[in-house]
N, C-alpha and C positions, 0 to 999 in steps of 0.2 A: 504675183503680189506686188503691191507698191513698194518702192524703195524706202528705206528707213534711215538713210545716212543723214549727214549734216544738212545737205542741200534740201532734201525733202522735208526735214524738220522745220527749216526756215520758212517753207511754203505751206506748212500744215494749216495755218489759219486761212490762207487763200484756198486751200483744198476744201475747207468747210464751206466757204462761200460758194464754191462750185457745186458742192453737194446740195446746198440749199436751193440752187437754181435748177438742179437736175430734176427729171420726173420723179415723182414719189415712188418709193419702193412698194408701199402698201396700196393695193387696189381692191376694189370690191370683190367679195367672194363670188358674186353672181357672174362677174366678168371673167374671173380666173378659174372658176370651178371650186367645189368644196374640197378642202384638204383635210386629211386625218392621218396621224402618225401610224406607221405600220409596225413599230416596235417601241420600246421604252425611249424616252427622251433624256439626254444627259444635259443637266444644267451645271456648268462649270463655275465654281467659285474659286478665284485665284488666290485664296488665302486659306490658312489652316482652319479646321473645324473649331467651333466654339466661340467665334467672334460675332459681332452684331451683323456683319454682312452675311455671314453663313446662316445666322438665325432667320433673317428676313427671307433669304432664298428658300429655306426649307419650309417656311410657312406658306409661301406662294406655290412652291412645287407640289406640296401635298394637296393644296386646294384645287389646283388645275388638273391634277392627275385624273380625277373622276370624269370631268367633262370632256377631256381629250380621249378617254378610253385607253390610255396607256400610262404606265407609271412614269413620273418625272423624277429622276434620280439626281440628287446633288452630289457632285464629285469635287472634292477639294484638291486643287493643284497649286499649292503655294510656292513662293520663291521668286527672287529677282523683282521685288516690288510689284508683284502681281503680273509680271510680264510672261512668265512661263506658262501659266494657265491660259492667259488671254491669247498668247501666240498660238497655242494649240487649237483654240477655237477658230481663230482666223484661218488656220490651215486645214480645218476639218472639212469633211464632205458637206457641202451646202445643201442639205436635203430636208432641213427642218428638225432633224433629230439631235442636233447639238446647238445649245445656246449658252449664254453666259450672263451672270449678274455682275456687272462691272460698276465702276465708280470714277470719280474725278482723277484718281491715280492711274488706273488701268486704261481709261479711255480719254486721258487728257495729259496729265503731268509727265507721264513716261515719254511722251513725244518730245519734251523739252529737256528732260533730265537724263535720258539714256542715249548714248551715241547710236546704239543699234538695238532698239526694243524688239525687232523681229516682226513688226506689224505696223500698219497705219491705222490709227484710231478712227479715222473718218472713212477712208477708202475701202478698208477691209471689213467693215461692219455695217449692218442695217439695224437701226434702232427699232426695238419692239415697243418699248414703253419707258418713259421716265417715271421713277418711283417716288422721288422726293429727296430729302437730305437729312443728314445727321447734324445736329447742333454740336458745337465744341464747348468743352468745359475744362477749365484749368483745375487739376487736382494735384495734391501733394500728399506725400506719405504722412501718416499720423505723427511721426516723430519730428516733422518739420516745425520750426518755430514760426513759419509764415501762416498767418491767419487771414490775410487779405492779399490782394494782388500787389498793392503798394509795398507791403512787407516782403513779398517775394522779390520785387524789383530791387528793394534796398539790400536784401541778402545777396542777390546776384551781382550787384554792383560792388558790394563789400568783398566778394570772393569771385572775381571774374574767371569763368571757366571751370570753377570747382563744382558747381551744381550740375548734375546729370539730368537731362530730360529725355524721356523715351518717346518713341513714335512707332507706328505700325509699318515702317519701312521708308527708305529714301524715296521722296517724291509723294508720300502720302499726305493727306490733309493735315494730320497731326504733326507731321514734320514741317511742312511749309507754313502752316499757320503759326507755329512757334518761332520759326525764322522771321516771319513778318513781325511778330510781337517783339522780338529782340531788336529788330531794326527800329521800330517805333519807340521803344523804351530805352535804347542805348545800353542794353545788357548783353552779356555773353554767357551762354551755358553750353555744355558739351553734349552733343547728340549721340544717343544710343538707339539704333534702329532695331526693331524686332520683326519677326516674320508673322505679323498678325496681332490682333488685339489681346487674345487670351494670354500669351506669355508676358506681354507688357503689363497687363493688369496684375498678373501674379507677382511680378517683381515690384510693383508699387506697393501692393499689400505687404510684401515681405520686407519692404524698406530698402531694397537694393537700388531703386531709382527715386530721385528726389521729386520730380515733377513731370507732368505730361499735360498737353493740351489735347485731350482725348475726346472722341465722340461720346456724347451723352449716353448712347446706347451701351457703350463698352463699360461704363463705370457707374451707371445709375444704381444698380443693386448694391455695389460695394459702398457707395456713399451713404445710401439709406441704412446699410448694415453697420456703419461706423468703422469700416475697414480702411477708409481713406477720407481725405477732407477736400470738398469742393470749395473753391475760393472765387471763381469768376466764370460767367457764361459769355461766350463770344458771339452774342446776338444782340439785336437792337433792344429787345425787351427780355424780362425774366421768363423762365419756363414755369408753367403752372405746376409741373410735377416736382420741381425743386424751387419753390418760391422764395426761400430764404437765401439763395445764392445770388448776389448782385451781378450785374453785367460789368463788362470791362469799362464801358462808357460811364457807368455810375461811379466807377472808381478812378476816373481820370485818364483812362487809356483809350484813345480814339484811333480810328482807321486801322484797327487790328481785328475786326470781326471776320469770321470765316465759317463756311459750312461745307460739308462734304456730300456732294450729290451722288445719286446712284441711278442705274438704269439697266434694262434688259436688252441684250443685243443678240443678233444671229449673224453668221457669215454673210457678207454682202451679196453673194450670188445665190442665196437661198430663193427658191421660187416665190413669186408674189403671193400665191394662194396660201402657202405655208406661213409666210410673214403675216398675212392678214389674219389668219386663224389664231396664231400664237399671240399676236398683239391683242386681238379681241378678248381672248380668254384671260390674259394677264391683267389687262385693264379692268375687266369685270371682277376679277379677284380682288384687286386693290380697292374696289368700291364696296365690297361686302363688309357689313358691320363687324362680323366675327373676325375677319382678317385685319381690318383697321384696328380693332381693339387689341388683338394679339401683337401687332407690329408697334402700335403706339406704346404699349407697355415696355418695349425695348428701348424707348427714348428716341424714336424715329418719327419725323414729321412727314406724312404722306402728302405728296403733291403730284398726283398722277398726270402724265402728259402723253398724248398719243404721238406717233412718230412725227407728224407735221409740226406739232407744238414743240417737240423735244429738240429737233434739229437746230432752230435758232437759239434755244436755251443753251444747248451744247456749245455752240459757237461762242456765245457770250462768256460762258464759264471758262472755256479754254483761254480766251483772251485775258480774263481776270487773273487766272492762276499763272499765266505766262508773265503778267506784270508783277505778281508777287515773287515769282522766281527771280526776275530781273532785279527787283528791289532788294531781295535778300542776297544777291550776287552769288547764286548757286550755279555751279558749272556742271555741264553734262558729264556723267560718269560712263565708263566702259561697260 
């Protein structure tokens, strides 16, 4: 396995460039032979059950089980900002029977924020499909006096460090996007990381956390149910499902937009025929109207990418988040 120390992390973006220039992992089934799983496939989600990442994985896993002729079983292996489950997939037998549904944290930010994540996000994995991205939305507990993002900024400046903001873990999109927001607005809040979206949302509803820049999928139901208040969307335009919530830009906060992308991966040494079949079925699933409808209801925007399209996207996104980490002056942790 590729080294994961400080020197390899500094070169991770160069590694992406090399991967882009390398021969494609996925080749035609006719050239490689038709592959079919011989036993159930394990799809690892490196977060606790109940969050939006878990929900999307289960929708796709159920859908592709029939066409593959074997059950695709989601296994939740949370902890260490998604590194524990992702590391296990990187070290698993590369035979097509273990894959993972990862994101910008597991297959991006951990390379810059952890001294030893235990895997290389580029060298140790072959992309199967890019799925799309979660939009981020600022939410506050119902007891908060902040009704707009400018009111939140004023409150944070009045009481530096007293407001708590939750995230789904160190290095997650919800963490880094909030750090970026604080840099852009000159505010300071105290970070409280959680092991996934479900416990974070529970504590916002319970009033134990003041604010979170959470993925829309995590909080959509709670906002609509009046259990928390949405005050800003971190996207260029408003979301049609929550049309009354203005964007950050509309409220005078610029250069703080962020989205959290997701994708399906297999261990890098998985045979090309297996990669080709798995990629084909996942992409077909993401195009089915029933799957699109179910996933969109979770507040997720599907933008399916095949492996050749996903690799350059992955490289650009890693660069973007590396710059966010630098701007927020976040140092790698052990």
